[in-house]
C-alpha beads as a LAMMPS data file, in Angstrom:
LAMMPS data file: protein, C-alpha beads

164 atoms
163 bonds

1 atom types
1 bond types

-500.0 500.0 xlo xhi
-500.0 500.0 ylo yhi
-500.0 500.0 zlo zhi

Masses

1 110.0

Atoms # bond

1 1 1 -180.784 427.836 -449.681
2 1 1 -181.954 430.031 -452.764
3 1 1 -178.959 429.824 -455.207
4 1 1 -179.319 431.273 -458.901
5 1 1 -177.989 429.164 -462.023
6 1 1 -177.915 430.495 -465.630
7 1 1 -180.995 430.285 -467.881
8 1 1 -179.665 428.633 -470.696
9 1 1 -178.664 425.540 -469.310
10 1 1 -181.412 423.917 -470.730
11 1 1 -183.380 421.105 -468.863
12 1 1 -181.384 417.831 -468.725
13 1 1 -178.274 420.286 -467.266
14 1 1 -180.075 421.932 -464.925
15 1 1 -181.203 418.675 -463.271
16 1 1 -177.584 417.328 -463.260
17 1 1 -176.937 420.856 -461.800
18 1 1 -179.420 420.079 -458.945
19 1 1 -178.235 416.834 -458.557
20 1 1 -174.409 418.038 -458.312
21 1 1 -175.934 420.253 -455.217
22 1 1 -177.792 417.722 -453.352
23 1 1 -174.747 415.600 -453.945
24 1 1 -172.686 418.304 -452.511
25 1 1 -174.743 418.674 -449.560
26 1 1 -175.088 414.685 -448.751
27 1 1 -171.113 414.636 -448.833
28 1 1 -170.781 417.697 -446.341
29 1 1 -172.997 415.593 -444.156
30 1 1 -176.471 416.997 -444.767
31 1 1 -179.702 416.025 -445.888
32 1 1 -181.996 417.467 -448.892
33 1 1 -185.917 417.705 -447.905
34 1 1 -186.908 419.640 -450.932
35 1 1 -184.751 421.079 -454.071
36 1 1 -186.932 422.811 -456.908
37 1 1 -187.118 425.230 -459.407
38 1 1 -189.001 428.457 -458.176
39 1 1 -188.852 430.608 -461.223
40 1 1 -186.947 431.869 -464.246
41 1 1 -186.510 435.717 -464.632
42 1 1 -184.432 438.389 -466.354
43 1 1 -182.389 440.256 -463.905
44 1 1 -181.982 444.112 -463.858
45 1 1 -178.203 444.482 -464.604
46 1 1 -176.510 441.295 -465.745
47 1 1 -174.899 439.418 -463.178
48 1 1 -171.716 437.370 -464.016
49 1 1 -172.201 437.921 -467.802
50 1 1 -176.075 436.528 -467.665
51 1 1 -179.236 438.335 -468.263
52 1 1 -181.482 435.402 -467.234
53 1 1 -181.253 433.043 -464.600
54 1 1 -183.277 430.366 -462.913
55 1 1 -184.097 430.666 -459.356
56 1 1 -184.189 427.351 -456.986
57 1 1 -185.026 426.642 -453.978
58 1 1 -183.255 423.908 -451.554
59 1 1 -184.537 423.472 -447.874
60 1 1 -182.084 420.704 -445.929
61 1 1 -180.681 419.898 -442.597
62 1 1 -177.131 420.421 -442.063
63 1 1 -175.256 420.557 -438.889
64 1 1 -173.851 424.108 -438.211
65 1 1 -170.114 423.061 -438.042
66 1 1 -170.864 421.439 -441.758
67 1 1 -172.430 424.788 -443.414
68 1 1 -168.552 426.073 -444.353
69 1 1 -167.763 423.263 -446.224
70 1 1 -171.049 423.295 -448.183
71 1 1 -171.189 427.322 -448.449
72 1 1 -167.278 427.100 -450.244
73 1 1 -168.247 423.954 -452.351
74 1 1 -171.031 426.254 -453.791
75 1 1 -168.881 429.274 -453.988
76 1 1 -166.668 427.273 -456.040
77 1 1 -169.421 426.472 -458.290
78 1 1 -168.559 428.384 -461.563
79 1 1 -172.641 427.816 -462.371
80 1 1 -174.031 429.573 -459.161
81 1 1 -174.861 432.855 -460.213
82 1 1 -175.892 434.303 -456.578
83 1 1 -176.906 431.572 -453.523
84 1 1 -178.095 432.886 -450.239
85 1 1 -178.139 430.266 -446.737
86 1 1 -181.171 431.248 -444.896
87 1 1 -181.751 429.256 -441.277
88 1 1 -184.788 428.147 -440.583
89 1 1 -186.584 428.622 -437.292
90 1 1 -188.977 426.004 -436.182
91 1 1 -191.535 427.483 -434.114
92 1 1 -192.861 425.700 -431.078
93 1 1 -196.902 425.185 -430.369
94 1 1 -196.627 427.972 -428.201
95 1 1 -195.052 430.194 -430.326
96 1 1 -197.807 429.902 -433.156
97 1 1 -200.033 430.357 -430.702
98 1 1 -198.868 433.761 -429.163
99 1 1 -198.097 434.713 -433.482
100 1 1 -202.151 433.875 -433.478
101 1 1 -203.200 436.169 -430.803
102 1 1 -200.885 438.624 -431.935
103 1 1 -202.605 438.979 -435.343
104 1 1 -205.739 439.063 -434.451
105 1 1 -205.203 441.546 -431.777
106 1 1 -204.259 443.299 -434.946
107 1 1 -206.832 443.064 -436.820
108 1 1 -208.741 443.737 -434.132
109 1 1 -206.837 447.041 -433.448
110 1 1 -207.703 447.801 -437.405
111 1 1 -211.493 447.050 -437.043
112 1 1 -211.893 449.224 -434.528
113 1 1 -209.666 451.906 -436.041
114 1 1 -211.999 451.727 -439.135
115 1 1 -214.715 452.233 -437.155
116 1 1 -213.301 455.661 -435.284
117 1 1 -212.278 456.871 -438.928
118 1 1 -215.964 456.035 -440.423
119 1 1 -217.826 457.794 -437.410
120 1 1 -215.578 460.804 -437.186
121 1 1 -216.150 460.994 -441.121
122 1 1 -220.551 460.617 -440.705
123 1 1 -220.071 463.982 -437.639
124 1 1 -217.973 466.003 -439.869
125 1 1 -220.324 465.341 -442.892
126 1 1 -223.227 466.244 -440.548
127 1 1 -221.281 469.094 -439.605
128 1 1 -220.946 470.368 -442.483
129 1 1 -224.668 469.894 -443.401
130 1 1 -225.671 471.774 -440.456
131 1 1 -223.072 474.565 -440.895
132 1 1 -224.624 474.569 -444.554
133 1 1 -228.333 474.819 -443.501
134 1 1 -227.371 477.569 -441.024
135 1 1 -224.998 479.443 -443.103
136 1 1 -228.280 479.788 -445.918
137 1 1 -230.927 482.096 -444.811
138 1 1 -234.456 480.716 -445.325
139 1 1 -237.408 482.680 -447.178
140 1 1 -240.865 482.109 -445.738
141 1 1 -243.511 482.576 -447.442
142 1 1 -246.875 483.188 -445.943
143 1 1 -249.307 480.664 -446.554
144 1 1 -252.257 481.735 -448.831
145 1 1 -255.569 479.920 -448.252
146 1 1 -257.466 478.072 -451.106
147 1 1 -260.145 480.884 -450.803
148 1 1 -257.241 483.811 -451.147
149 1 1 -255.883 481.683 -454.717
150 1 1 -259.421 481.088 -456.043
151 1 1 -260.213 485.006 -455.764
152 1 1 -256.537 485.819 -457.330
153 1 1 -257.116 483.675 -460.295
154 1 1 -260.867 485.065 -460.725
155 1 1 -259.569 488.314 -461.073
156 1 1 -256.800 487.359 -463.289
157 1 1 -259.667 485.699 -465.492
158 1 1 -261.939 488.319 -465.888
159 1 1 -259.009 491.055 -466.596
160 1 1 -259.796 492.731 -469.428
161 1 1 -255.932 492.718 -470.405
162 1 1 -255.762 489.089 -471.725
163 1 1 -255.694 489.034 -475.733
164 1 1 -257.652 486.398 -476.766

Bonds

1 1 1 2
2 1 2 3
3 1 3 4
4 1 4 5
5 1 5 6
6 1 6 7
7 1 7 8
8 1 8 9
9 1 9 10
10 1 10 11
11 1 11 12
12 1 12 13
13 1 13 14
14 1 14 15
15 1 15 16
16 1 16 17
17 1 17 18
18 1 18 19
19 1 19 20
20 1 20 21
21 1 21 22
22 1 22 23
23 1 23 24
24 1 24 25
25 1 25 26
26 1 26 27
27 1 27 28
28 1 28 29
29 1 29 30
30 1 30 31
31 1 31 32
32 1 32 33
33 1 33 34
34 1 34 35
35 1 35 36
36 1 36 37
37 1 37 38
38 1 38 39
39 1 39 40
40 1 40 41
41 1 41 42
42 1 42 43
43 1 43 44
44 1 44 45
45 1 45 46
46 1 46 47
47 1 47 48
48 1 48 49
49 1 49 50
50 1 50 51
51 1 51 52
52 1 52 53
53 1 53 54
54 1 54 55
55 1 55 56
56 1 56 57
57 1 57 58
58 1 58 59
59 1 59 60
60 1 60 61
61 1 61 62
62 1 62 63
63 1 63 64
64 1 64 65
65 1 65 66
66 1 66 67
67 1 67 68
68 1 68 69
69 1 69 70
70 1 70 71
71 1 71 72
72 1 72 73
73 1 73 74
74 1 74 75
75 1 75 76
76 1 76 77
77 1 77 78
78 1 78 79
79 1 79 80
80 1 80 81
81 1 81 82
82 1 82 83
83 1 83 84
84 1 84 85
85 1 85 86
86 1 86 87
87 1 87 88
88 1 88 89
89 1 89 90
90 1 90 91
91 1 91 92
92 1 92 93
93 1 93 94
94 1 94 95
95 1 95 96
96 1 96 97
97 1 97 98
98 1 98 99
99 1 99 100
100 1 100 101
101 1 101 102
102 1 102 103
103 1 103 104
104 1 104 105
105 1 105 106
106 1 106 107
107 1 107 108
108 1 108 109
109 1 109 110
110 1 110 111
111 1 111 112
112 1 112 113
113 1 113 114
114 1 114 115
115 1 115 116
116 1 116 117
117 1 117 118
118 1 118 119
119 1 119 120
120 1 120 121
121 1 121 122
122 1 122 123
123 1 123 124
124 1 124 125
125 1 125 126
126 1 126 127
127 1 127 128
128 1 128 129
129 1 129 130
130 1 130 131
131 1 131 132
132 1 132 133
133 1 133 134
134 1 134 135
135 1 135 136
136 1 136 137
137 1 137 138
138 1 138 139
139 1 139 140
140 1 140 141
141 1 141 142
142 1 142 143
143 1 143 144
144 1 144 145
145 1 145 146
146 1 146 147
147 1 147 148
148 1 148 149
149 1 149 150
150 1 150 151
151 1 151 152
152 1 152 153
153 1 153 154
154 1 154 155
155 1 155 156
156 1 156 157
157 1 157 158
158 1 158 159
159 1 159 160
160 1 160 161
161 1 161 162
162 1 162 163
163 1 163 164
């Protein structure tokens, strides 16, 4: 169960209220397993003229037929702003193992999907590079031998047009 009480009660009043909820549960025939303050929060909008509240989580064991009585008692408490009771399902070892296998299977699919996406991205990049290379005309310059380069250099250096 999760319930909200006003934040301005103070620590002593908050502890007394939590004890009052535990006593109400015991009176209804239940047993408190855990009972702790979860957090204090500011509401998005005022609830029963309160702007802030303290969230308290209580885990308890109670027979189904006594739940209506306990719920009515909590609803009648003026300091409870909101409350919610959720049934906790106890899982068997088989159910836990099945969930583990299911999670592993999902993770394997995610890994496989990531590998496929990476391979597709690499293939796309490879095609893009090939298309770019094919679209650009390549200029092939004729290879010049060293002897031809030396002759050309000598002509340029011996040319009378060079101002020194």
